[in-house]
C-alpha positions as CSV (number, residue, x, y, z in Angstrom):
1,M,-33.2,28.5,-9.5
2,S,-31.6,25.2,-8.5
3,D,-31.0,24.7,-5.0
4,K,-28.4,21.6,-5.2
5,P,-24.9,22.4,-3.5
6,V,-22.3,24.3,-5.3
7,K,-19.3,21.7,-6.7
8,K,-16.2,23.2,-4.1
9,K,-12.8,23.0,-5.4
10,R,-10.5,20.6,-3.7
11,V,-8.4,22.5,-0.9
12,N,-4.6,23.2,-0.7
13,V,-3.8,23.5,3.1
14,R,-0.1,23.5,2.7
15,R,0.1,27.0,4.0
16,P,4.0,27.8,5.0
17,D,2.7,28.7,8.7
18,V,0.3,25.5,9.0
19,M,3.2,23.3,7.5
20,A,5.8,24.6,10.0
21,K,3.5,23.7,13.1
22,V,2.4,20.3,11.5
23,Q,6.4,19.3,10.4
24,A,7.3,19.4,14.2
25,E,3.7,17.9,15.4
26,V,4.7,14.6,12.6
27,E,8.2,14.2,13.8
28,A,7.3,14.0,17.9
29,H,4.5,11.7,16.9
30,Y,7.0,9.5,14.9
31,R,10.3,10.3,14.5
32,S,13.3,7.8,16.3
33,E,16.3,8.3,18.1
34,V,17.1,5.1,18.0
35,V,16.6,4.8,14.1
36,D,18.9,7.8,13.4
37,L,21.4,5.8,15.6
38,V,21.2,2.7,13.6
39,K,21.7,4.9,10.6
40,A,24.1,6.7,11.6
41,R,26.2,3.1,12.0
42,G,25.9,1.7,8.4
43,N,22.2,0.3,9.5
44,Q,24.2,-2.1,11.4
45,L,24.3,-2.1,15.2
46,T,25.8,-4.6,16.8
47,I,26.5,-5.1,21.2
48,G,27.9,-8.1,22.4
49,N,26.6,-11.3,20.5
50,T,23.3,-9.2,19.2
51,T,23.6,-7.5,15.9
52,V,20.7,-5.7,14.3
53,R,20.5,-5.1,10.8
54,L,18.5,-2.2,9.1
55,A,17.3,-2.4,5.3
56,Q,18.9,0.5,3.3
57,K,15.4,1.8,2.4
58,F,12.7,1.1,4.8
59,G,9.2,2.9,6.1
60,F,7.6,6.1,5.1
61,C,7.4,7.1,1.4
62,Y,7.4,10.6,0.3
63,G,3.7,9.6,-0.6
64,V,2.8,8.4,2.7
65,E,4.7,11.5,4.9
66,R,2.2,14.2,2.6
67,A,-0.8,12.5,3.1
68,I,0.1,12.4,6.8
69,D,0.8,16.3,6.6
70,L,-2.4,16.9,4.8
71,A,-4.3,15.3,7.2
72,Y,-2.5,16.9,10.3
73,A,-2.5,20.2,8.4
74,S,-6.3,19.6,7.5
75,R,-7.2,19.7,11.2
76,R,-5.5,23.0,11.8
77,V,-6.6,24.7,8.7
78,F,-10.3,23.7,9.7
79,P,-10.0,23.8,13.9
80,D,-13.8,23.9,14.0
81,N,-15.2,21.7,11.3
82,N,-16.0,18.1,10.9
83,I,-13.3,16.3,9.3
84,Y,-13.8,13.0,7.7
85,L,-11.9,10.7,6.0
86,I,-12.4,8.0,3.5
87,G,-11.3,4.7,5.1
88,E,-7.9,4.9,6.4
89,I,-5.5,7.7,5.0
90,I,-2.6,4.6,4.9
91,H,-2.6,0.9,6.1
92,N,-1.0,1.9,9.3
93,Q,-2.8,1.1,13.3
94,E,-0.6,3.9,14.6
95,V,-1.2,6.4,12.1
96,N,-4.9,6.0,11.9
97,A,-5.0,5.9,16.0
98,Q,-3.7,9.4,16.0
99,L,-6.4,10.8,13.6
100,Q,-8.9,9.8,15.3
101,K,-7.2,11.7,18.2
102,M,-7.5,14.7,16.3
103,N,-11.2,14.1,15.5
104,I,-11.5,12.8,12.4
105,V,-13.8,10.9,11.6
106,S,-13.7,7.5,9.3
107,L,-16.5,6.7,6.5
108,P,-17.2,3.9,5.0
109,W,-14.7,2.9,1.9
110,K,-16.0,-0.6,0.7
111,E,-20.3,1.2,-0.5
112,L,-21.1,4.5,-0.6
113,T,-23.6,4.6,2.7
114,D,-25.7,7.0,3.7
115,D,-23.3,8.6,5.7
116,Y,-22.0,10.7,1.9
117,D,-25.5,11.6,1.8
118,R,-25.7,13.7,5.2
119,L,-22.4,15.5,4.5
120,T,-22.9,19.4,3.9
121,E,-20.9,22.3,2.8
122,D,-19.6,22.8,6.3
123,D,-17.9,19.5,6.4
124,V,-14.2,18.4,5.1
125,V,-13.7,14.8,3.8
126,I,-9.9,14.0,3.4
127,V,-9.4,10.9,0.2
128,P,-6.9,9.1,1.4
129,A,-3.2,7.8,-0.3
130,F,-4.5,5.2,-2.3
131,G,-7.2,7.4,-3.7
132,A,-11.1,6.4,-3.6
133,P,-13.2,5.3,-6.7
134,V,-14.7,7.9,-9.0
135,S,-18.3,7.5,-7.8
136,Y,-17.3,8.7,-4.0
137,V,-15.1,11.5,-5.0
138,E,-18.4,12.9,-7.1
139,K,-20.8,12.1,-4.8
140,I,-18.8,14.6,-1.9
141,Q,-18.8,17.1,-4.6
142,E,-22.4,17.2,-4.9
143,Q,-22.8,17.2,-1.1
144,G,-20.8,20.4,-1.4
145,A,-18.2,19.3,0.8
146,Q,-14.5,20.4,1.0
147,I,-12.2,17.9,-0.2
148,V,-8.5,17.6,0.7
149,D,-6.8,15.4,-1.4
150,T,-3.7,13.4,-0.4
151,T,-3.7,10.4,-3.1
152,C,-0.1,9.7,-3.9
153,G,1.3,10.9,-7.2
154,D,2.6,7.3,-8.3
155,V,-0.9,6.2,-7.7
156,M,-2.5,9.2,-10.1
157,K,0.4,8.2,-12.7
158,V,-1.5,4.9,-13.2
159,W,-5.2,6.6,-13.5
160,R,-4.0,8.6,-16.1
161,R,-2.5,5.6,-18.0
162,V,-5.7,3.4,-17.6
163,K,-8.0,6.6,-18.7
164,S,-5.9,7.0,-21.6
165,Y,-6.9,3.3,-22.7
166,A,-10.3,3.9,-22.0
167,K,-9.9,6.6,-24.3
168,D,-8.4,5.0,-27.3
169,G,-10.4,1.7,-26.6
170,I,-8.1,-0.2,-25.0
171,T,-8.9,-2.3,-22.2
172,S,-7.4,-2.3,-19.2
173,I,-5.9,-5.6,-17.5
174,I,-5.2,-4.5,-13.7
175,H,-2.8,-6.3,-11.6
176,G,-4.0,-5.5,-8.2
177,K,-6.2,-7.0,-5.0
178,A,-9.5,-6.8,-6.1
179,G,-10.4,-5.5,-2.5
180,H,-7.8,-3.2,-2.2
181,E,-8.8,0.4,-1.6
182,E,-6.2,1.6,-4.7
183,T,-6.9,-1.2,-7.5
184,R,-11.1,-0.4,-6.8
185,A,-9.9,3.7,-7.4
186,T,-8.1,2.6,-10.4
187,A,-10.9,0.5,-11.4
188,S,-13.2,3.3,-11.7
189,H,-10.4,5.6,-13.6
190,A,-10.2,2.6,-15.8
191,L,-13.9,3.5,-17.1
192,G,-12.7,6.6,-18.5
193,P,-14.5,10.3,-18.4
194,E,-17.2,8.5,-20.4
195,K,-17.7,5.9,-18.1
196,N,-17.4,3.5,-21.2
197,G,-13.6,1.5,-21.0
198,Q,-13.6,-1.6,-19.7
199,Y,-11.2,-3.2,-17.1
200,L,-10.0,-6.9,-16.0
201,L,-8.7,-7.1,-12.8
202,V,-5.2,-9.9,-12.4
203,L,-3.9,-10.8,-8.8
204,T,-2.3,-14.3,-9.1
205,L,-0.4,-16.0,-12.2
206,A,-3.6,-18.9,-12.1
207,D,-5.7,-15.6,-13.2
208,V,-3.1,-14.9,-15.7
209,A,-3.4,-18.4,-17.1
210,V,-6.6,-18.2,-17.6
211,L,-6.7,-14.7,-19.2
212,T,-3.8,-15.7,-21.3
213,D,-5.7,-19.4,-22.6
214,Y,-8.5,-17.3,-23.5
215,L,-6.3,-14.9,-25.6
216,I,-5.1,-18.1,-27.7
217,N,-7.4,-20.4,-27.7
218,G,-11.1,-18.9,-27.0
219,G,-13.2,-20.8,-24.9
220,S,-16.2,-20.7,-23.0
221,K,-17.5,-16.9,-22.5
222,E,-19.7,-18.3,-19.6
223,E,-16.5,-20.3,-17.5
224,F,-14.3,-16.9,-18.3
225,M,-16.6,-14.6,-16.9
226,T,-17.6,-17.0,-13.8
227,Y,-13.9,-17.4,-13.2
228,F,-13.7,-13.5,-12.9
229,S,-17.0,-12.7,-11.4
230,G,-16.6,-9.5,-9.6
231,K,-13.3,-8.9,-11.5
232,T,-14.2,-6.9,-14.5
233,S,-16.3,-4.0,-15.4
234,D,-19.6,-3.6,-15.7
235,G,-20.7,-5.1,-19.6
236,F,-17.5,-6.5,-19.9
237,D,-17.4,-9.2,-22.9
238,P,-13.8,-11.5,-23.4
239,E,-15.2,-11.8,-27.1
240,T,-15.0,-7.9,-27.6
241,H,-12.9,-6.2,-24.9
242,L,-9.7,-8.6,-24.7
243,E,-8.9,-7.5,-28.3
244,F,-7.1,-4.2,-27.3
245,V,-5.0,-4.6,-24.0
246,G,-3.4,-2.8,-21.9
247,V,-1.6,-3.9,-18.3
248,A,-1.1,-1.8,-15.6
249,N,-0.7,-2.8,-12.1
250,Q,-1.4,-1.5,-8.3
251,T,1.5,0.2,-7.3
252,T,2.5,-1.7,-4.5
253,M,2.5,-5.0,-6.2
254,L,5.7,-7.6,-6.3
255,K,7.7,-6.1,-9.4
256,S,8.7,-9.4,-10.3
257,E,5.6,-10.7,-10.5
258,T,4.0,-7.7,-12.0
259,E,6.8,-8.4,-15.1
260,E,6.1,-11.4,-15.4
261,I,2.3,-10.9,-16.0
262,Q,3.3,-8.5,-18.7
263,G,5.2,-10.6,-20.5
264,L,2.8,-13.7,-20.2
265,V,-0.3,-11.4,-21.4
266,G,2.7,-9.8,-24.0
267,K,3.2,-13.2,-25.2
268,A,0.0,-14.1,-25.5
269,I,-0.9,-11.0,-27.8
270,R,2.1,-12.2,-30.1
271,E,0.9,-16.1,-30.0
272,R,-2.5,-14.5,-31.2
273,D,-1.9,-11.9,-33.6
274,G,1.5,-12.8,-34.7
275,N,2.6,-9.3,-33.4
276,T,2.5,-7.1,-30.2
277,D,0.1,-3.7,-32.0
278,K,-3.0,-4.7,-30.1
279,F,-0.7,-4.8,-26.7
280,K,0.4,-1.8,-24.0
281,V,2.4,-2.1,-20.7
282,F,3.3,0.4,-18.7
283,D,5.6,0.3,-15.5
284,T,3.2,1.6,-12.7
285,I,5.1,0.2,-9.4
286,C,6.2,2.7,-7.3
287,G,9.6,4.4,-6.5
288,A,9.3,3.6,-2.9
289,T,8.1,0.0,-3.1
290,Q,10.8,-0.7,-5.6
291,E,13.2,0.9,-3.7
292,R,12.6,-1.2,-0.5
293,Q,12.4,-4.4,-2.7
294,D,15.4,-3.8,-3.8
295,A,16.9,-2.8,-0.5
296,L,15.6,-6.2,0.9
297,F,17.0,-8.4,-1.8
298,G,20.3,-6.4,-1.1
299,M,20.2,-7.1,2.8
300,L,19.6,-10.9,2.0
301,K,23.1,-11.1,0.5
302,R,24.3,-10.9,4.2
303,P,23.5,-14.0,6.3
304,M,20.8,-13.5,8.5
305,D,19.5,-15.4,11.2
306,V,15.9,-14.1,11.4
307,L,13.9,-11.1,9.5
308,L,11.6,-8.8,11.2
309,V,9.3,-7.3,8.6
310,V,7.2,-4.2,10.7
311,G,3.9,-2.8,9.4
312,G,0.1,-3.0,9.0
313,Y,-1.2,-6.3,8.3
314,N,-3.7,-4.6,5.6
315,S,-0.4,-3.3,3.9
316,S,-0.2,-4.7,0.3
317,N,3.7,-3.4,-0.1
318,T,4.9,-5.0,3.3
319,S,3.2,-8.2,2.7
320,H,5.4,-8.3,-0.8
321,L,8.6,-7.2,1.8
322,V,7.2,-10.4,3.8
323,E,6.9,-12.6,0.8
324,I,10.9,-12.1,-0.6
325,G,12.3,-13.2,2.8
326,E,10.3,-16.1,3.7
327,K,12.2,-17.6,0.8
328,E,15.7,-17.5,2.3
329,L,15.3,-17.2,5.6
330,P,12.6,-17.5,9.1
331,S,10.7,-14.1,8.4
332,F,7.8,-13.3,10.4
333,F,5.2,-10.0,9.8
334,I,4.6,-8.5,13.2
335,N,2.6,-4.9,13.5
336,S,4.1,-3.8,16.7
337,A,7.3,-4.8,18.7
338,D,4.6,-6.4,21.6
339,C,4.5,-9.1,18.8
340,L,8.0,-10.2,20.3
341,K,6.7,-12.3,23.4
342,S,9.4,-13.5,24.5
343,L,12.9,-15.6,23.5
344,E,10.9,-18.7,22.3
345,T,7.6,-16.9,21.4
346,I,6.2,-14.4,18.5
347,V,3.0,-13.2,17.0
348,H,2.7,-12.7,13.8
349,F,0.9,-12.3,10.7
350,D,0.7,-16.0,8.4
351,L,0.3,-14.8,5.0
352,H,-0.4,-18.4,3.9
353,Q,-3.2,-18.8,6.4
354,Q,-4.2,-14.7,6.1
355,E,-4.4,-14.7,9.7
356,E,-2.3,-13.9,12.9
357,V,-0.9,-16.5,14.7
358,E,1.8,-17.3,17.7
359,C,4.6,-19.9,16.9
360,S,7.6,-20.7,18.2
361,Y,11.2,-18.9,16.5
362,G,12.6,-22.3,16.6
363,G,15.4,-21.3,19.3
364,I,16.9,-18.3,16.5
365,L,17.4,-15.8,19.5
366,N,17.5,-18.1,23.0
367,R,20.9,-18.9,22.2
368,E,24.4,-17.9,23.5
369,E,26.4,-17.5,20.2
370,P,26.6,-14.7,18.0
371,V,22.2,-13.9,16.6
372,V,21.8,-11.4,13.8
373,I,18.4,-10.1,13.2
374,G,16.7,-8.4,10.0
375,V,14.6,-5.6,10.4
376,T,12.9,-4.1,7.3
377,A,9.0,-1.9,7.1
378,G,7.0,-0.8,4.6
379,A,6.3,2.2,3.1
380,S,3.4,3.2,5.7
381,C,5.1,2.0,8.9
382,P,6.4,4.8,11.1
383,N,9.8,4.8,12.2
384,N,8.7,4.6,16.1
385,L,7.3,1.8,15.4
386,I,10.4,0.6,13.7
387,E,13.0,1.6,16.9
388,D,10.1,-0.1,19.4
389,T,10.7,-3.3,17.3
390,I,14.6,-3.1,17.6
391,V,14.8,-2.0,21.4
392,R,12.8,-5.0,21.7
393,A,14.9,-7.1,20.0
394,F,18.0,-6.4,22.3
395,E,15.7,-6.4,24.9
396,L,15.0,-10.5,24.6
397,R,18.8,-10.8,24.5
398,G,19.5,-9.0,27.5
399,I,20.4,-5.5,26.5
400,S,18.3,-2.6,27.9
401,R,17.2,0.4,25.7
402,D,19.8,2.5,27.5
403,Q,22.8,0.9,26.7
404,V,21.3,0.6,23.0
405,L,21.2,4.9,23.1
406,A,24.8,4.9,24.6
407,C,26.3,3.6,21.5
């Protein structure tokens, strides 16, 4: 008889008695009186010559809220067990720090280390909102550990699509960041149940130009594979695996760019074949990401002096909000109110330099005439961090938190 541990089923920790306590705990950590106040006033608050305008859609989405709830519930359901988390639950340092305080330990997510070999049947492993590669889940199951899966439903829709592509012999063209947790997970599912599917990752329009040129004109297979090194499935051969392609995407990409990529690949297939019979497409941008992007576009129709985008620097959906904003006005990507150093200086993440920098606002806030400050946040940013940013912005203009709450 084999002594190999029996694979355990995934655990549902959403018990009514547990969730009532969890929701109270989560609200205590992340709820914001100030954000509620600004929303109640039409998402805009003016005090004296300072106006803070909040996007109509911002912050936590349903998938993020669910993931956090499940993580909190795991500790209540398994009070004495070792609980582990693959990487981060979401891309927000505040939330991940709270889980660490609950003794939920992060496991490496970039590679399967021997940490996974040490898992036992008494351990609990949380799969984050981005999901995890198939090999990670299989390894955890082999070790017999309990699994609490918080993967977002929108992400799983993409997985179903790319698995269907693999089943039908269609290569998945995945628009996403190769090193992002979600894209890594999606790529693993693109191999299909039989592990014989194929995928190619593209991120930029330059990547797509190389792909479409090859689709139309062919060329050097070696040069193509060198360009896409590390961004294809094992055994990928552009001479055979680009005959029938289907586009999918990381759910948090910029919608307009994903749509442009879909159009360019479809156009290339039509030019090659005379039709698009060998091209499939499925819109997999998540609804919350789209809502926050659309809300920002709407917000930008009205004059503002500066835009503050709050969220984790490794948050894909948040970075795209910054990209949208900086085309129209001075926009700063901050991870907390601490970044607002003074009326003259701000610390922010520069998307182009890919690092945190300190710079001057250019006198935007330090003036006597009216100032309008726009605030939005990515889907992984809690309201308490948004509150801190709003309060700090008012404080820099000489308006206290008590004055804000008295409105």
